[in-house]
N, C-alpha and C positions, 0 to 999 in steps of 0.2 A: 527678754534678754537684756543684759547690761554690758558694760565695757569689760567686765571680768569673764563673761561667758560667751560673748559674741566672737566667733572666729572670723578670720579673714579668709574669704573664699579663694581657693587656689587659682581660679581663672580670673580673679579680680584683685590682683595684688596692690592696686593703687586706691582701692576703696577707702582705706583708712586715711590716706593723705587727703583725698577728696572730701571726706567727712570732716576732718579737722580743719581744713582750709575753709570750707563752707561755714563751720561754726565760728571760726576766727573772724571772718568777714561780717557775719550776722551780729556777733557780739560787739565788734568795733562800731558798727552802725548804731546799735542801741546805746552804747557808751557815748558816742558823739551827740546823740539826741539829748541825753541827760545833761552832759556837760554844757551844751549850748543853752539849756534852760537855766542852769546855775549861773550863767553869765561870767564864767571864768575863762573865756576864750582869749583874753589878752595876756594871761599869765604865761611867762616864758617857759616855765617847766611844762605846763599843759601843752603848749604849742609843740615843744620839742618831743614830748612823749607821743603825741599823735603822729608826728613825722617818723619817729622810730617804728611805731606799730605799722604804719603804712608800708614802710620799706620791708619789714619782716614778712608781711603778707605777700607783697610783690615777689620777694625772693622765693618764698614757698610756692607761689603760683608758677614761677619760671622753672623751678626744679621739678614740679609736678608735670608740667608740659614736656620738659626734657625727658623725664622718665617714661611718659606715655609714648613719646617718639621712639625711644630706645626699645620699649616693649613691643610696639607695633611693627617696628622694622626688623625684628628678629635678629638683632645684632648678637654679638658675643654674650653668652649667659652671665659672665662675670661682670661686664659693664652694665647689663640690665639689673643685676642684683645690687650693685653699688648705687646705681641711679635711683632705684626704688628705696633703698635705705636712706639716701640723702633726702629724698622727697618726704619720707616718713618723719625724719628728724626735723626738717624745716617746718613742716606743717604743724607738728606737735609743739615746736618752739614758738611759732606764731600764736597758736591757741593759748599756750601758757602765758605768754607775754601780754596778750590782750586781756586774759582773765585777771591777771595781776593788776593791770592798769585800771580795769573796771573797778576793782576794789579800792585802789589808791585814789582814784579821781572821783568816785561816786559814793563810796562807802557800801556799795551793794556787791553781792557775789552771786552770779548765775551758776547754778550747778550744771556742769557739762560733763558728758562722758568723754574722757580724754584717752590717754594712752596707757591706762592702768594694766592692760593685758599685753602690752607690747614693750619688751625690754629695750628701751632706747639706747642704753649704754652699750648693749651688745652691738647695735648698729654702728656706733662710733668706733668700736673695736674692729668691726668688719671693714669699714671704710679705711681706717688708719692702717690696718695690717696689709690691706691691698696696696694702698698708695705708698706706704713706707717700705714694706718688705716684699711686695709682689706676690703675696700669698693670696690665692684665689679663694673667694668665699664659696659656700655651697651654691649649687645651681639655683637659679631663681625659682624653679619649681619646688625646691625643698625648703627655701628660706621663708617664703610667704605662704 
């Protein structure tokens, strides 16, 4: 199975976020090791790039934890759906940013199975439509 054929299991709606976050952290660690060997650790661009990546990963981790709390507490299905969508977006964004930085800073590209099967722009619409217009997304059981 690959990212195009692997479904998200209905009772594990946060598996994709967990997977992307794990990959982002692993790839960041590998990129750090390579950059340290290249002795470019004093370059202001490199320093700020790693700061940015760290923040993106921490935000994704916080949104994942929040979504897990919402899901486990059986709150309103709308809030659960939105929290899961936010988590998916943040973890995919972190993975994409780390992957791009790996190429920018090392010249290497690790092939990772990302969010090819998951229409992230639809999640942006779901979140925005709920927050802006109060239109409830489909139930968490039908979204994931």
